[in-house]
PDB file of N, CA, C and O in Angstrom:
ATOM      1  N   MET A   1       0.846  -1.230   0.095  1.00  0.00           N
ATOM      2  CA  MET A   1       0.141  -0.058  -0.092  1.00  0.00           C
ATOM      3  C   MET A   1       0.853   1.094  -0.004  1.00  0.00           C
ATOM      4  O   MET A   1       1.729   1.082   0.862  1.00  0.00           O
ATOM      5  N   ILE A   2       0.694   2.446  -0.879  1.00  0.00           N
ATOM      6  CA  ILE A   2       1.215   3.417  -0.938  1.00  0.00           C
ATOM      7  C   ILE A   2       0.746   4.350   0.248  1.00  0.00           C
ATOM      8  O   ILE A   2      -0.446   4.449   0.541  1.00  0.00           O
ATOM      9  N   GLN A   3       1.671   4.977   0.863  1.00  0.00           N
ATOM     10  CA  GLN A   3       1.326   6.035   2.066  1.00  0.00           C
ATOM     11  C   GLN A   3       2.185   7.306   1.799  1.00  0.00           C
ATOM     12  O   GLN A   3       2.986   7.383   0.867  1.00  0.00           O
ATOM     13  N   CYS A   4       1.952   8.269   2.678  1.00  0.00           N
ATOM     14  CA  CYS A   4       2.899   9.273   2.622  1.00  0.00           C
ATOM     15  C   CYS A   4       2.985   9.972   3.937  1.00  0.00           C
ATOM     16  O   CYS A   4       2.058   9.878   4.742  1.00  0.00           O
ATOM     17  N   LYS A   5       4.133  10.716   4.208  1.00  0.00           N
ATOM     18  CA  LYS A   5       4.454  11.341   5.458  1.00  0.00           C
ATOM     19  C   LYS A   5       4.794  12.715   5.169  1.00  0.00           C
ATOM     20  O   LYS A   5       5.383  12.980   4.121  1.00  0.00           O
ATOM     21  N   ASP A   6       4.458  13.671   6.050  1.00  0.00           N
ATOM     22  CA  ASP A   6       4.971  15.025   5.723  1.00  0.00           C
ATOM     23  C   ASP A   6       5.564  15.461   6.843  1.00  0.00           C
ATOM     24  O   ASP A   6       5.257  15.109   7.982  1.00  0.00           O
ATOM     25  N   PHE A   7       6.578  16.374   6.487  1.00  0.00           N
ATOM     26  CA  PHE A   7       7.679  17.045   7.360  1.00  0.00           C
ATOM     27  C   PHE A   7       7.457  18.442   7.261  1.00  0.00           C
ATOM     28  O   PHE A   7       7.730  18.941   6.169  1.00  0.00           O
ATOM     29  N   ALA A   8       7.026  19.185   8.151  1.00  0.00           N
ATOM     30  CA  ALA A   8       6.978  20.530   8.204  1.00  0.00           C
ATOM     31  C   ALA A   8       7.830  21.200   9.241  1.00  0.00           C
ATOM     32  O   ALA A   8       8.305  20.486  10.124  1.00  0.00           O
ATOM     33  N   PRO A   9       8.102  22.594   9.238  1.00  0.00           N
ATOM     34  CA  PRO A   9       8.811  23.142  10.249  1.00  0.00           C
ATOM     35  C   PRO A   9       8.396  23.203  11.444  1.00  0.00           C
ATOM     36  O   PRO A   9       7.283  23.631  11.752  1.00  0.00           O
ATOM     37  N   ARG A  10       9.356  22.728  12.342  1.00  0.00           N
ATOM     38  CA  ARG A  10       8.835  22.709  13.869  1.00  0.00           C
ATOM     39  C   ARG A  10       9.017  24.062  14.651  1.00  0.00           C
ATOM     40  O   ARG A  10       9.906  24.850  14.328  1.00  0.00           O
ATOM     41  N   ILE A  11       8.324  24.259  15.481  1.00  0.00           N
ATOM     42  CA  ILE A  11       8.474  25.464  16.257  1.00  0.00           C
ATOM     43  C   ILE A  11       9.851  25.248  17.309  1.00  0.00           C
ATOM     44  O   ILE A  11       9.834  24.415  18.216  1.00  0.00           O
ATOM     45  N   THR A  12      10.775  25.946  17.087  1.00  0.00           N
ATOM     46  CA  THR A  12      12.090  25.693  17.727  1.00  0.00           C
ATOM     47  C   THR A  12      12.183  26.615  19.141  1.00  0.00           C
ATOM     48  O   THR A  12      12.975  26.368  20.051  1.00  0.00           O
ATOM     49  N   GLU A  13      11.049  27.916  19.139  1.00  0.00           N
ATOM     50  CA  GLU A  13      11.403  28.762  20.395  1.00  0.00           C
ATOM     51  C   GLU A  13      10.035  29.301  20.605  1.00  0.00           C
ATOM     52  O   GLU A  13       9.348  29.461  19.596  1.00  0.00           O
ATOM     53  N   ARG A  14       9.542  29.603  21.756  1.00  0.00           N
ATOM     54  CA  ARG A  14       8.179  29.977  22.049  1.00  0.00           C
ATOM     55  C   ARG A  14       8.488  31.504  22.317  1.00  0.00           C
ATOM     56  O   ARG A  14       9.587  31.940  22.662  1.00  0.00           O
ATOM     57  N   GLY A  15       7.411  32.202  22.117  1.00  0.00           N
ATOM     58  CA  GLY A  15       7.370  33.654  22.298  1.00  0.00           C
ATOM     59  C   GLY A  15       6.977  33.935  23.839  1.00  0.00           C
ATOM     60  O   GLY A  15       6.797  32.983  24.598  1.00  0.00           O
ATOM     61  N   PRO A  16       6.858  35.192  24.252  1.00  0.00           N
ATOM     62  CA  PRO A  16       6.543  35.265  25.622  1.00  0.00           C
ATOM     63  C   PRO A  16       5.188  34.982  26.096  1.00  0.00           C
ATOM     64  O   PRO A  16       4.917  34.845  27.288  1.00  0.00           O
ATOM     65  N   PHE A  17       4.273  34.891  25.061  1.00  0.00           N
ATOM     66  CA  PHE A  17       2.961  34.277  25.549  1.00  0.00           C
ATOM     67  C   PHE A  17       2.503  32.951  25.225  1.00  0.00           C
ATOM     68  O   PHE A  17       1.332  32.577  25.159  1.00  0.00           O
ATOM     69  N   GLY A  18       3.691  32.191  25.002  1.00  0.00           N
ATOM     70  CA  GLY A  18       3.179  30.823  24.474  1.00  0.00           C
ATOM     71  C   GLY A  18       3.322  30.647  23.130  1.00  0.00           C
ATOM     72  O   GLY A  18       3.892  29.641  22.709  1.00  0.00           O
ATOM     73  N   GLY A  19       2.905  31.445  22.426  1.00  0.00           N
ATOM     74  CA  GLY A  19       2.988  31.192  21.037  1.00  0.00           C
ATOM     75  C   GLY A  19       4.406  31.133  20.162  1.00  0.00           C
ATOM     76  O   GLY A  19       5.495  31.435  20.652  1.00  0.00           O
ATOM     77  N   PRO A  20       4.223  30.715  18.858  1.00  0.00           N
ATOM     78  CA  PRO A  20       5.776  30.542  18.215  1.00  0.00           C
ATOM     79  C   PRO A  20       6.226  31.870  17.829  1.00  0.00           C
ATOM     80  O   PRO A  20       5.554  32.812  17.411  1.00  0.00           O
ATOM     81  N   ALA A  21       7.883  31.760  18.105  1.00  0.00           N
ATOM     82  CA  ALA A  21       8.606  32.591  18.013  1.00  0.00           C
ATOM     83  C   ALA A  21       9.644  32.377  16.853  1.00  0.00           C
ATOM     84  O   ALA A  21      10.107  33.368  16.289  1.00  0.00           O
ATOM     85  N   ASP A  22      10.007  31.164  16.496  1.00  0.00           N
ATOM     86  CA  ASP A  22      10.943  30.737  15.806  1.00  0.00           C
ATOM     87  C   ASP A  22      10.714  29.358  15.190  1.00  0.00           C
ATOM     88  O   ASP A  22      10.001  28.545  15.778  1.00  0.00           O
ATOM     89  N   TYR A  23      11.350  29.042  13.915  1.00  0.00           N
ATOM     90  CA  TYR A  23      10.956  27.770  13.387  1.00  0.00           C
ATOM     91  C   TYR A  23      12.176  27.154  12.729  1.00  0.00           C
ATOM     92  O   TYR A  23      13.229  27.782  12.621  1.00  0.00           O
ATOM     93  N   GLU A  24      12.016  25.917  12.292  1.00  0.00           N
ATOM     94  CA  GLU A  24      13.064  25.121  11.685  1.00  0.00           C
ATOM     95  C   GLU A  24      13.178  25.841  10.364  1.00  0.00           C
ATOM     96  O   GLU A  24      12.190  26.357   9.841  1.00  0.00           O
ATOM     97  N   SER A  25      14.452  25.880   9.792  1.00  0.00           N
ATOM     98  CA  SER A  25      14.658  26.344   8.394  1.00  0.00           C
ATOM     99  C   SER A  25      14.270  25.190   7.458  1.00  0.00           C
ATOM    100  O   SER A  25      14.318  24.023   7.847  1.00  0.00           O
ATOM    101  N   PHE A  26      13.867  25.548   6.159  1.00  0.00           N
ATOM    102  CA  PHE A  26      13.545  24.475   5.256  1.00  0.00           C
ATOM    103  C   PHE A  26      14.641  23.508   5.083  1.00  0.00           C
ATOM    104  O   PHE A  26      14.305  22.394   4.680  1.00  0.00           O
ATOM    105  N   SER A  27      15.955  23.734   5.324  1.00  0.00           N
ATOM    106  CA  SER A  27      17.090  22.785   5.164  1.00  0.00           C
ATOM    107  C   SER A  27      16.930  21.864   6.350  1.00  0.00           C
ATOM    108  O   SER A  27      17.163  20.661   6.237  1.00  0.00           O
ATOM    109  N   GLU A  28      16.559  22.378   7.421  1.00  0.00           N
ATOM    110  CA  GLU A  28      16.509  21.355   8.785  1.00  0.00           C
ATOM    111  C   GLU A  28      15.214  20.458   8.273  1.00  0.00           C
ATOM    112  O   GLU A  28      15.391  19.240   8.298  1.00  0.00           O
ATOM    113  N   VAL A  29      14.213  20.835   7.914  1.00  0.00           N
ATOM    114  CA  VAL A  29      13.143  19.993   7.423  1.00  0.00           C
ATOM    115  C   VAL A  29      13.565  18.950   6.462  1.00  0.00           C
ATOM    116  O   VAL A  29      13.434  17.736   6.616  1.00  0.00           O
ATOM    117  N   VAL A  30      14.032  19.500   5.562  1.00  0.00           N
ATOM    118  CA  VAL A  30      14.835  18.403   4.273  1.00  0.00           C
ATOM    119  C   VAL A  30      15.765  17.353   5.246  1.00  0.00           C
ATOM    120  O   VAL A  30      15.690  16.141   5.043  1.00  0.00           O
ATOM    121  N   SER A  31      16.511  17.817   6.151  1.00  0.00           N
ATOM    122  CA  SER A  31      17.368  16.932   6.868  1.00  0.00           C
ATOM    123  C   SER A  31      16.653  16.019   7.846  1.00  0.00           C
ATOM    124  O   SER A  31      17.161  14.933   8.124  1.00  0.00           O
ATOM    125  N   ALA A  32      15.503  16.399   8.384  1.00  0.00           N
ATOM    126  CA  ALA A  32      14.614  15.490   9.020  1.00  0.00           C
ATOM    127  C   ALA A  32      13.967  14.448   8.200  1.00  0.00           C
ATOM    128  O   ALA A  32      13.775  13.328   8.674  1.00  0.00           O
ATOM    129  N   ALA A  33      13.591  14.778   6.895  1.00  0.00           N
ATOM    130  CA  ALA A  33      13.027  13.727   5.874  1.00  0.00           C
ATOM    131  C   ALA A  33      14.133  12.827   5.561  1.00  0.00           C
ATOM    132  O   ALA A  33      13.893  11.627   5.688  1.00  0.00           O
ATOM    133  N   ASN A  34      15.163  13.136   5.221  1.00  0.00           N
ATOM    134  CA  ASN A  34      16.471  12.486   5.006  1.00  0.00           C
ATOM    135  C   ASN A  34      16.683  11.592   6.239  1.00  0.00           C
ATOM    136  O   ASN A  34      16.798  10.383   6.035  1.00  0.00           O
ATOM    137  N   GLN A  35      16.738  12.008   7.360  1.00  0.00           N
ATOM    138  CA  GLN A  35      17.174  10.966   8.532  1.00  0.00           C
ATOM    139  C   GLN A  35      15.982  10.012   8.661  1.00  0.00           C
ATOM    140  O   GLN A  35      16.218   8.878   9.076  1.00  0.00           O
ATOM    141  N   TRP A  36      14.601  10.389   8.317  1.00  0.00           N
ATOM    142  CA  TRP A  36      13.581   9.458   8.612  1.00  0.00           C
ATOM    143  C   TRP A  36      13.812   8.450   7.366  1.00  0.00           C
ATOM    144  O   TRP A  36      13.709   7.265   7.683  1.00  0.00           O
ATOM    145  N   ILE A  37      14.044   8.652   6.294  1.00  0.00           N
ATOM    146  CA  ILE A  37      14.147   7.870   5.165  1.00  0.00           C
ATOM    147  C   ILE A  37      15.287   6.894   5.736  1.00  0.00           C
ATOM    148  O   ILE A  37      14.998   5.705   5.875  1.00  0.00           O
ATOM    149  N   GLU A  38      16.287   7.249   5.998  1.00  0.00           N
ATOM    150  CA  GLU A  38      17.688   6.381   6.392  1.00  0.00           C
ATOM    151  C   GLU A  38      17.291   5.585   7.363  1.00  0.00           C
ATOM    152  O   GLU A  38      17.761   4.447   7.348  1.00  0.00           O
ATOM    153  N   ASN A  39      16.438   5.908   8.338  1.00  0.00           N
ATOM    154  CA  ASN A  39      16.171   4.938   9.559  1.00  0.00           C
ATOM    155  C   ASN A  39      15.039   4.141   9.384  1.00  0.00           C
ATOM    156  O   ASN A  39      14.763   3.531  10.417  1.00  0.00           O
ATOM    157  N   THR A  40      14.210   3.903   8.359  1.00  0.00           N
ATOM    158  CA  THR A  40      13.093   3.244   8.257  1.00  0.00           C
ATOM    159  C   THR A  40      13.288   2.349   6.990  1.00  0.00           C
ATOM    160  O   THR A  40      14.036   2.687   6.072  1.00  0.00           O
ATOM    161  N   THR A  41      12.623   1.268   6.996  1.00  0.00           N
ATOM    162  CA  THR A  41      12.864  -0.034   5.830  1.00  0.00           C
ATOM    163  C   THR A  41      11.579   0.367   4.973  1.00  0.00           C
ATOM    164  O   THR A  41      10.516  -0.244   5.074  1.00  0.00           O
ATOM    165  N   ILE A  42      11.766   1.386   4.172  1.00  0.00           N
ATOM    166  CA  ILE A  42      10.592   1.822   3.378  1.00  0.00           C
ATOM    167  C   ILE A  42      11.181   1.832   1.816  1.00  0.00           C
ATOM    168  O   ILE A  42      12.381   2.028   1.627  1.00  0.00           O
ATOM    169  N   GLN A  43      10.299   1.618   0.759  1.00  0.00           N
ATOM    170  CA  GLN A  43      10.848   1.857  -0.366  1.00  0.00           C
ATOM    171  C   GLN A  43      10.279   3.307  -0.844  1.00  0.00           C
ATOM    172  O   GLN A  43       9.062   3.389  -1.016  1.00  0.00           O
ATOM    173  N   VAL A  44      10.967   4.279  -1.034  1.00  0.00           N
ATOM    174  CA  VAL A  44      10.657   5.590  -1.338  1.00  0.00           C
ATOM    175  C   VAL A  44      10.163   5.541  -2.653  1.00  0.00           C
ATOM    176  O   VAL A  44      10.828   4.853  -3.427  1.00  0.00           O
ATOM    177  N   ILE A  45       9.017   6.180  -3.165  1.00  0.00           N
ATOM    178  CA  ILE A  45       8.514   6.326  -4.570  1.00  0.00           C
ATOM    179  C   ILE A  45       8.777   7.575  -5.040  1.00  0.00           C
ATOM    180  O   ILE A  45       9.318   7.715  -6.137  1.00  0.00           O
ATOM    181  N   ASN A  46       8.386   8.751  -4.178  1.00  0.00           N
ATOM    182  CA  ASN A  46       8.557  10.039  -4.725  1.00  0.00           C
ATOM    183  C   ASN A  46       8.789  11.053  -3.305  1.00  0.00           C
ATOM    184  O   ASN A  46       8.401  10.793  -2.166  1.00  0.00           O
ATOM    185  N   VAL A  47       9.469  12.156  -3.718  1.00  0.00           N
ATOM    186  CA  VAL A  47       9.666  13.145  -2.707  1.00  0.00           C
ATOM    187  C   VAL A  47       9.386  14.387  -3.321  1.00  0.00           C
ATOM    188  O   VAL A  47       9.891  14.685  -4.404  1.00  0.00           O
ATOM    189  N   GLU A  48       8.520  15.226  -2.627  1.00  0.00           N
ATOM    190  CA  GLU A  48       8.274  16.531  -3.284  1.00  0.00           C
ATOM    191  C   GLU A  48       7.878  17.630  -2.018  1.00  0.00           C
ATOM    192  O   GLU A  48       7.599  17.303  -0.865  1.00  0.00           O
ATOM    193  N   THR A  49       7.932  18.921  -2.528  1.00  0.00           N
ATOM    194  CA  THR A  49       7.709  19.885  -1.672  1.00  0.00           C
ATOM    195  C   THR A  49       6.095  20.485  -2.123  1.00  0.00           C
ATOM    196  O   THR A  49       5.685  20.721  -3.259  1.00  0.00           O
ATOM    197  N   VAL A  50       5.390  20.627  -0.842  1.00  0.00           N
ATOM    198  CA  VAL A  50       4.030  20.978  -0.880  1.00  0.00           C
ATOM    199  C   VAL A  50       4.095  22.130  -0.086  1.00  0.00           C
ATOM    200  O   VAL A  50       5.039  22.368   0.667  1.00  0.00           O
ATOM    201  N   VAL A  51       2.863  23.041  -0.270  1.00  0.00           N
ATOM    202  CA  VAL A  51       2.519  23.979   0.656  1.00  0.00           C
ATOM    203  C   VAL A  51       1.191  23.818   1.300  1.00  0.00           C
ATOM    204  O   VAL A  51       0.179  23.847   0.599  1.00  0.00           O
ATOM    205  N   LEU A  52       1.124  23.657   2.534  1.00  0.00           N
ATOM    206  CA  LEU A  52       0.116  23.317   3.515  1.00  0.00           C
ATOM    207  C   LEU A  52      -0.456  24.345   4.336  1.00  0.00           C
ATOM    208  O   LEU A  52       0.285  25.297   4.584  1.00  0.00           O
ATOM    209  N   PRO A  53      -1.678  24.358   4.835  1.00  0.00           N
ATOM    210  CA  PRO A  53      -2.185  25.344   5.852  1.00  0.00           C
ATOM    211  C   PRO A  53      -1.303  25.424   6.972  1.00  0.00           C
ATOM    212  O   PRO A  53      -0.386  24.603   7.016  1.00  0.00           O
ATOM    213  N   ASP A  54      -1.400  26.142   7.748  1.00  0.00           N
ATOM    214  CA  ASP A  54      -0.671  26.476   8.942  1.00  0.00           C
ATOM    215  C   ASP A  54      -1.031  25.504  10.256  1.00  0.00           C
ATOM    216  O   ASP A  54      -0.478  25.666  11.343  1.00  0.00           O
ATOM    217  N   SER A  55      -1.830  24.683  10.055  1.00  0.00           N
ATOM    218  CA  SER A  55      -1.913  23.361  10.957  1.00  0.00           C
ATOM    219  C   SER A  55      -2.163  22.201  10.426  1.00  0.00           C
ATOM    220  O   SER A  55      -3.089  21.902   9.671  1.00  0.00           O
ATOM    221  N   LEU A  56      -1.069  21.355  10.956  1.00  0.00           N
ATOM    222  CA  LEU A  56      -1.143  20.118  10.458  1.00  0.00           C
ATOM    223  C   LEU A  56      -1.592  18.997  11.554  1.00  0.00           C
ATOM    224  O   LEU A  56      -0.718  18.448  12.225  1.00  0.00           O
ATOM    225  N   LYS A  57      -2.794  18.709  11.703  1.00  0.00           N
ATOM    226  CA  LYS A  57      -3.214  17.694  12.713  1.00  0.00           C
ATOM    227  C   LYS A  57      -2.612  16.073  12.436  1.00  0.00           C
ATOM    228  O   LYS A  57      -2.574  15.263  13.362  1.00  0.00           O
ATOM    229  N   SER A  58      -2.229  15.786  11.269  1.00  0.00           N
ATOM    230  CA  SER A  58      -1.987  14.515  11.063  1.00  0.00           C
ATOM    231  C   SER A  58      -0.329  14.272  11.019  1.00  0.00           C
ATOM    232  O   SER A  58       0.118  13.245  10.508  1.00  0.00           O
ATOM    233  N   THR A  59       0.367  15.081  11.475  1.00  0.00           N
ATOM    234  CA  THR A  59       1.740  14.983  11.648  1.00  0.00           C
ATOM    235  C   THR A  59       1.974  14.319  12.974  1.00  0.00           C
ATOM    236  O   THR A  59       1.333  14.588  13.990  1.00  0.00           O
ATOM    237  N   SER A  60       2.971  13.403  12.890  1.00  0.00           N
ATOM    238  CA  SER A  60       3.124  12.624  13.928  1.00  0.00           C
ATOM    239  C   SER A  60       3.597  13.219  15.210  1.00  0.00           C
ATOM    240  O   SER A  60       2.775  13.335  16.119  1.00  0.00           O
ATOM    241  N   ASP A  61       5.160  13.714  15.434  1.00  0.00           N
ATOM    242  CA  ASP A  61       5.334  14.000  16.694  1.00  0.00           C
ATOM    243  C   ASP A  61       5.927  15.687  16.539  1.00  0.00           C
ATOM    244  O   ASP A  61       6.258  16.227  15.484  1.00  0.00           O
ATOM    245  N   GLY A  62       5.937  16.103  17.479  1.00  0.00           N
ATOM    246  CA  GLY A  62       6.670  17.438  17.529  1.00  0.00           C
ATOM    247  C   GLY A  62       5.316  18.602  17.231  1.00  0.00           C
ATOM    248  O   GLY A  62       4.160  18.233  17.025  1.00  0.00           O
ATOM    249  N   VAL A  63       5.673  19.747  17.257  1.00  0.00           N
ATOM    250  CA  VAL A  63       4.589  20.958  17.197  1.00  0.00           C
ATOM    251  C   VAL A  63       4.964  21.569  15.742  1.00  0.00           C
ATOM    252  O   VAL A  63       5.994  22.178  15.451  1.00  0.00           O
ATOM    253  N   TYR A  64       3.920  21.268  14.945  1.00  0.00           N
ATOM    254  CA  TYR A  64       4.046  22.101  13.516  1.00  0.00           C
ATOM    255  C   TYR A  64       3.025  23.036  13.229  1.00  0.00           C
ATOM    256  O   TYR A  64       1.960  23.126  13.840  1.00  0.00           O
ATOM    257  N   GLY A  65       3.422  23.783  12.197  1.00  0.00           N
ATOM    258  CA  GLY A  65       2.618  24.897  11.945  1.00  0.00           C
ATOM    259  C   GLY A  65       3.535  26.258  12.160  1.00  0.00           C
ATOM    260  O   GLY A  65       4.478  26.353  12.946  1.00  0.00           O
ATOM    261  N   VAL A  66       3.075  27.208  11.343  1.00  0.00           N
ATOM    262  CA  VAL A  66       3.713  28.517  11.404  1.00  0.00           C
ATOM    263  C   VAL A  66       2.779  29.737  11.476  1.00  0.00           C
ATOM    264  O   VAL A  66       1.766  29.669  10.780  1.00  0.00           O
ATOM    265  N   THR A  67       2.949  30.714  12.132  1.00  0.00           N
ATOM    266  CA  THR A  67       2.097  31.835  11.778  1.00  0.00           C
ATOM    267  C   THR A  67       3.076  33.021  11.268  1.00  0.00           C
ATOM    268  O   THR A  67       2.675  34.007  10.650  1.00  0.00           O
ATOM    269  N   VAL A  68       4.381  32.779  11.614  1.00  0.00           N
ATOM    270  CA  VAL A  68       5.156  34.104  11.231  1.00  0.00           C
ATOM    271  C   VAL A  68       6.584  33.195  10.921  1.00  0.00           C
ATOM    272  O   VAL A  68       7.211  32.607  11.802  1.00  0.00           O
ATOM    273  N   SER A  69       6.926  33.217   9.558  1.00  0.00           N
ATOM    274  CA  SER A  69       8.116  32.609   9.149  1.00  0.00           C
ATOM    275  C   SER A  69       8.496  32.993   7.848  1.00  0.00           C
ATOM    276  O   SER A  69       7.733  33.667   7.155  1.00  0.00           O
ATOM    277  N   ASN A  70       9.835  32.552   7.367  1.00  0.00           N
ATOM    278  CA  ASN A  70      10.246  33.100   5.966  1.00  0.00           C
ATOM    279  C   ASN A  70       9.350  32.065   5.043  1.00  0.00           C
ATOM    280  O   ASN A  70       9.171  32.327   3.853  1.00  0.00           O
ATOM    281  N   GLY A  71       8.826  30.938   5.617  1.00  0.00           N
ATOM    282  CA  GLY A  71       8.257  29.943   4.705  1.00  0.00           C
ATOM    283  C   GLY A  71       6.714  29.928   4.715  1.00  0.00           C
ATOM    284  O   GLY A  71       6.061  28.945   4.364  1.00  0.00           O
ATOM    285  N   VAL A  72       6.138  31.183   5.177  1.00  0.00           N
ATOM    286  CA  VAL A  72       4.951  31.313   5.068  1.00  0.00           C
ATOM    287  C   VAL A  72       4.388  32.130   3.703  1.00  0.00           C
ATOM    288  O   VAL A  72       4.861  33.167   3.239  1.00  0.00           O
ATOM    289  N   TYR A  73       3.283  31.386   3.217  1.00  0.00           N
ATOM    290  CA  TYR A  73       2.565  31.857   2.221  1.00  0.00           C
ATOM    291  C   TYR A  73       1.065  32.268   2.066  1.00  0.00           C
ATOM    292  O   TYR A  73       0.333  31.344   1.714  1.00  0.00           O
ATOM    293  N   PRO A  74       0.500  33.427   2.255  1.00  0.00           N
ATOM    294  CA  PRO A  74      -0.766  33.944   2.478  1.00  0.00           C
ATOM    295  C   PRO A  74      -1.476  33.378   1.273  1.00  0.00           C
ATOM    296  O   PRO A  74      -1.238  33.807   0.144  1.00  0.00           O
ATOM    297  N   VAL A  75      -2.354  32.409   1.512  1.00  0.00           N
ATOM    298  CA  VAL A  75      -3.274  32.171   0.364  1.00  0.00           C
ATOM    299  C   VAL A  75      -4.532  32.723   0.476  1.00  0.00           C
ATOM    300  O   VAL A  75      -5.061  32.618   1.583  1.00  0.00           O
ATOM    301  N   MET A  76      -5.154  33.298  -0.417  1.00  0.00           N
ATOM    302  CA  MET A  76      -6.624  33.837  -0.534  1.00  0.00           C
ATOM    303  C   MET A  76      -7.528  32.869  -0.879  1.00  0.00           C
ATOM    304  O   MET A  76      -7.538  32.392  -2.014  1.00  0.00           O
ATOM    305  N   ILE A  77      -8.366  32.492   0.067  1.00  0.00           N
ATOM    306  CA  ILE A  77      -9.455  31.349  -0.044  1.00  0.00           C
ATOM    307  C   ILE A  77     -10.750  32.022  -0.665  1.00  0.00           C
ATOM    308  O   ILE A  77     -11.432  31.432  -1.504  1.00  0.00           O
ATOM    309  N   SER A  78     -11.058  33.349  -0.181  1.00  0.00           N
ATOM    310  CA  SER A  78     -12.209  33.981  -0.665  1.00  0.00           C
ATOM    311  C   SER A  78     -11.758  35.390  -0.694  1.00  0.00           C
ATOM    312  O   SER A  78     -10.593  35.690  -0.433  1.00  0.00           O
ATOM    313  N   GLN A  79     -12.802  36.389  -1.056  1.00  0.00           N
ATOM    314  CA  GLN A  79     -12.283  37.743  -1.167  1.00  0.00           C
ATOM    315  C   GLN A  79     -12.058  38.206   0.088  1.00  0.00           C
ATOM    316  O   GLN A  79     -12.974  38.156   0.910  1.00  0.00           O
ATOM    317  N   GLY A  80     -10.696  38.775   0.460  1.00  0.00           N
ATOM    318  CA  GLY A  80     -10.491  39.275   1.673  1.00  0.00           C
ATOM    319  C   GLY A  80     -10.118  38.391   2.724  1.00  0.00           C
ATOM    320  O   GLY A  80      -9.717  38.888   3.777  1.00  0.00           O
ATOM    321  N   VAL A  81     -10.209  36.805   2.561  1.00  0.00           N
ATOM    322  CA  VAL A  81      -9.945  36.114   3.509  1.00  0.00           C
ATOM    323  C   VAL A  81      -8.723  35.244   3.153  1.00  0.00           C
ATOM    324  O   VAL A  81      -8.712  34.602   2.102  1.00  0.00           O
ATOM    325  N   THR A  82      -7.676  35.221   4.037  1.00  0.00           N
ATOM    326  CA  THR A  82      -6.276  34.504   3.467  1.00  0.00           C
ATOM    327  C   THR A  82      -6.016  33.527   4.749  1.00  0.00           C
ATOM    328  O   THR A  82      -6.369  33.718   5.912  1.00  0.00           O
ATOM    329  N   VAL A  83      -5.315  32.455   4.215  1.00  0.00           N
ATOM    330  CA  VAL A  83      -4.988  31.374   5.188  1.00  0.00           C
ATOM    331  C   VAL A  83      -3.626  31.375   4.953  1.00  0.00           C
ATOM    332  O   VAL A  83      -3.217  31.378   3.792  1.00  0.00           O
ATOM    333  N   ASN A  84      -2.596  31.372   6.225  1.00  0.00           N
ATOM    334  CA  ASN A  84      -1.230  31.211   6.193  1.00  0.00           C
ATOM    335  C   ASN A  84      -0.849  29.768   5.583  1.00  0.00           C
ATOM    336  O   ASN A  84      -1.466  28.758   5.923  1.00  0.00           O
ATOM    337  N   CYS A  85      -0.080  29.753   4.913  1.00  0.00           N
ATOM    338  CA  CYS A  85       0.316  28.117   4.591  1.00  0.00           C
ATOM    339  C   CYS A  85       1.941  28.127   4.410  1.00  0.00           C
ATOM    340  O   CYS A  85       2.594  29.141   4.164  1.00  0.00           O
ATOM    341  N   PHE A  86       2.411  26.966   4.557  1.00  0.00           N
ATOM    342  CA  PHE A  86       3.889  26.774   4.756  1.00  0.00           C
ATOM    343  C   PHE A  86       4.487  25.603   3.886  1.00  0.00           C
ATOM    344  O   PHE A  86       3.903  24.566   3.571  1.00  0.00           O
ATOM    345  N   GLN A  87       5.780  25.983   3.560  1.00  0.00           N
ATOM    346  CA  GLN A  87       6.306  24.749   2.743  1.00  0.00           C
ATOM    347  C   GLN A  87       6.866  23.538   3.465  1.00  0.00           C
ATOM    348  O   GLN A  87       7.591  23.645   4.454  1.00  0.00           O
ATOM    349  N   CYS A  88       6.486  22.341   2.912  1.00  0.00           N
ATOM    350  CA  CYS A  88       7.071  21.225   3.631  1.00  0.00           C
ATOM    351  C   CYS A  88       7.296  20.248   2.679  1.00  0.00           C
ATOM    352  O   CYS A  88       6.879  20.319   1.523  1.00  0.00           O
ATOM    353  N   VAL A  89       8.148  19.051   3.279  1.00  0.00           N
ATOM    354  CA  VAL A  89       8.341  17.951   2.477  1.00  0.00           C
ATOM    355  C   VAL A  89       7.365  16.854   2.582  1.00  0.00           C
ATOM    356  O   VAL A  89       6.879  16.552   3.672  1.00  0.00           O
ATOM    357  N   ARG A  90       7.033  16.189   1.386  1.00  0.00           N
ATOM    358  CA  ARG A  90       6.127  15.077   1.675  1.00  0.00           C
ATOM    359  C   ARG A  90       6.736  13.934   0.840  1.00  0.00           C
ATOM    360  O   ARG A  90       6.906  13.995  -0.378  1.00  0.00           O
ATOM    361  N   VAL A  91       7.075  12.788   1.699  1.00  0.00           N
ATOM    362  CA  VAL A  91       7.628  11.539   1.123  1.00  0.00           C
ATOM    363  C   VAL A  91       6.358  10.495   0.738  1.00  0.00           C
ATOM    364  O   VAL A  91       5.513  10.146   1.561  1.00  0.00           O
ATOM    365  N   TRP A  92       6.384  10.124  -0.482  1.00  0.00           N
ATOM    366  CA  TRP A  92       5.460   8.910  -0.818  1.00  0.00           C
ATOM    367  C   TRP A  92       6.281   7.633  -0.776  1.00  0.00           C
ATOM    368  O   TRP A  92       7.328   7.610  -1.423  1.00  0.00           O
ATOM    369  N   TYR A  93       5.918   6.602  -0.099  1.00  0.00           N
ATOM    370  CA  TYR A  93       6.586   5.425   0.120  1.00  0.00           C
ATOM    371  C   TYR A  93       5.671   4.201  -0.051  1.00  0.00           C
ATOM    372  O   TYR A  93       4.459   4.227  -0.267  1.00  0.00           O
ATOM    373  N   ARG A  94       6.440   3.156   0.079  1.00  0.00           N
ATOM    374  CA  ARG A  94       5.778   1.599   0.269  1.00  0.00           C
ATOM    375  C   ARG A  94       6.353   0.896   1.370  1.00  0.00           C
ATOM    376  O   ARG A  94       7.583   0.886   1.410  1.00  0.00           O
ATOM    377  N   GLU A  95       5.732   0.314   2.260  1.00  0.00           N
ATOM    378  CA  GLU A  95       6.455  -0.441   3.180  1.00  0.00           C
ATOM    379  C   GLU A  95       6.750  -1.797   2.824  1.00  0.00           C
ATOM    380  O   GLU A  95       7.386  -2.513   3.597  1.00  0.00           O
TER     381      GLU A  95
END
């Protein structure tokens, strides 16, 4: 069965009120994906970058999502309404 796993920037530092203040760089996200690939017994089918909304409920561990980052892309979903999205790495694989 084909599956996928998303790797998104993790919060590395909290702000004064508990909100995010700093995040992993995209190169750190790529390194995390590479490390996961090396440490698992999977057959990689494809690796791609995708832009996802600022909240990833389906990711495994850590705190994901961004509200302020160099990787944020505001996407307009209707007139005057935007959603912040961010760049992540998606690995398609077969176990």
